[in-house]
N, C-alpha and C positions, 0 to 999 in steps of 0.2 A: 504494500500500500504506500503510495507516494502522496504526501500531504503538503501542499504549498501554503504558507502562512504569510499574510501581508502585515503582520504585527509581531511584536516581540513575544516570545514564549514566556511562561511563568518564570519568575526570578529564580526559582529553585532549579531551573534547567530540566524540569520533568515534563514529559509528554504522555498524555493518557489516550490510548486507543480503545475504542469501544467496538468489540466484535469478537469473532471466534477463530481467526486464522492463527495457525501455529507460528507463523513467521511474518513479520511486517517490517518493511524498511521505511524510514522517515527521512524526507529531505526538507530542510527548512531554508526559506529564502525571504528576504525583506527588501523594501525599497532602499534601505540604508546600506552602507558598506560594512556595517558591523557584523561580526561572526558570532554565532551562539553555539555553545557546546551543549549537547544533549547528554546528560549524565545518567538519566533513568528513563525507561520506557515501560509502561504498564499496559498489559493487554487485558481489559475487563470484558468478560463475556456478558452478553445481553440475553435475558430470558426471551425465547421466541414468542412473537405475538400470539401464535396459536395456543401456546401454553397459558399465557395470561388470560386469553379469551375463555378457554375451557375451565380454568380455575374460577373465573367470575361466573360463568354459566352454571357450574356445579353449585356455587353458593346460592345463586338465585333459585335454582331448582329445589334445593333443600329448604329454603325459606318458603317457597310456594307450597311445597309438599307439607311442611309443618302447619301452614295456615289451613290447608284443606283438611288435615287430620283433626285439627282443633275445631273446625267448623262442623265436621262430621259428628264429633262428640257433643257439640253444643246442640245441634239439631235434634239428635236422638234424646238428649237430656230434656229438651223442651217438649218433644212429642210424648214423652212418657207421662207428662202432666195433663194431657188432654182428657177432658171430662165431658162426655156426651150430654150431661145434664146441666152443664154450666157454660152457656154461650159467651158470657163476659170473660171468663177465664180463658176460654179457647181463643177469643179475639186478642187477648193480651199476649198469648203465646205466638199467635200469628205476627203481631206487631214486633215482638222481641226478635223473632227470626228475621223479619224484614229489616229491622234496624241494624242487625249484624251484617246483613248483606250490603247495606248502604255503607257501613263503616269499613268493612274489610275490602269490599270491591270484588274484583273478578274471581279470586280464589273462593270466596264464600258463595258467590252467585253460581258458579259452575259446579261447586260441590252440591248445592241445594238441588240443582237440576239433575245431577248425576244420581243423587240419593232418591229422588222421586221415581226414577226407573225401577229401583229395588222395592218400592212400596206399592206397586200396582195391585198386588193381591191383598193389600190392607187399606181399603178406602178410608177408614177412620183416621189413620195417620197421614195418608196421602192428601186428603182434602185440605187440612190446615197448611200443609207444606206448599201445596199449589197456590193457596191464597196468599201465603207469605211471599212466594216468588212474584206474584202479581202486585202485591202491596209495595214491594221494594221500589225505590226510586233511582237505583244505580243506573246512570245513563249509558255507560259503556257496554252493558250487556242487555239492554232492554229489547233489542231485536232478537237476540238469541232466546231470551226468556219468553217473548211472545210466540216464537216458533215452537218452543217446547210445549207451551200451553195449547197451541193450536193442535198439536199432535194428540195431546191428552183429551182434547175435545172430541176426538174420534174413537175413544176407547169403548170397549164393549160394555163396561159398567156404567150405568146411568149416573151414579153418584160421582164418579170420576169425571164424566163429561160435564156434569153440572158445575162441579168445583172448578174445572178448567175455564169454563165460560165466565163464571163469576170472577175468577182471577183476572182474566183478560179485561173484564169490565172495570177493574181497579186500576188498570194501566192507562196512561195518558198518551202513549206513543202512537205514531201513525201505523206502525206494524201491528199493534194490538187492534186498532180500529179496523184495519184491513182484514185481519183474521175474523173478527166478529161479523163484519159485513159478509164475508164468504160463508161463514157458518149459517148466518140468518137466511141466506139465499139457497140453502140446500133443503129441498122438500123432504128428503129422507131423514133429515135431522129431527123432524117432528117438534116436540115441545122444546128441545134444546135450541132449535132455530128461533123460536119465539123468544126465548130467554136472551139469546144473542142480540136480537133486534131491540129488545128492551134495554140492554146495556148500552146501546148506541145512542139512546135518547138523552 
């Protein structure tokens, strides 16, 4: 490596090379007639950019995974308190889950949607979770949440379909309104179509 300098090197006469070559030659020149003696040369290796990138990516992956795991525990902890005879308590649980989705953001939102898929056979737990997904105001995932609820609105279980449509009705996004409009125009949807139309008013 040949490195021209237009200025005087450090007073200590040391040159630091950043790189990985085993051998490097250094030629110093300046506009003046003075000569400078190089008494020391250090070859410092630099961490490859790919290594730095992968290390950072691994850290973010661990953080995201940890947030998802905590959200999973929180959701199930809340759903365990569902009481079919206490609508006020259930609404509080829905609001609690929705608030956490808003607070944590994408990890919480996608975890809630993911967990909903595992609760399809348990409408009593799925219904409040769908309502929480619709109640949340997290902007970055509202289109994904609306599409998830649209799919649940086609479920074979009437309670699940009804909860999904009610959840879409709680959303203010254009994606949710489009989903409700589509559902309301499906004759085969029957009573659910009427509910979707009512949510649009």
